[in-house]
C-alpha positions, 0 to 999 in steps of 0.5 A: 662465762661473762661473770667469771671473766668479770670476776677475774678482772676485778681480782686482777684489779685488786691484785694490782692495787695491792701491789701498788700500795705495797710499793708505795709503802716501801718508798715511804720506809725508804724515805724514813730510813734515808732521813734517819741516816741523815739525822745519824750523820748530823749527830755524829758530826756534832759529837765529833765537834764536841769531842774536838772542843773537849780536847781543846779545853783539856789541853788548855787545862793542862797548860794552865796547870803546868803554868801554875806548877811552874809559878809555885816551884819558882815561889818555893825556890825564892822562899828557900833562897831567902831562908838560906840567905837569912841563915847565913847572916 
């Protein structure tokens, strides 16, 4: 009888140890998931910043192109005016 009682106590201790280890493993997994979520949030913020910078750069390129086209058009008008004036003489 004492042997059965001792065996039952050992089995109970083993079961409790297994449960504790299982809970510790879950805590480690939760911590890793939290770290991964934080890293994903940081990456999303960096991507948002990069997209904003790209948008600004594209806007600047559009402005520069518009300025260049305007200057080219003005130069064309000036050249055409000069040709017309020369033809009148």
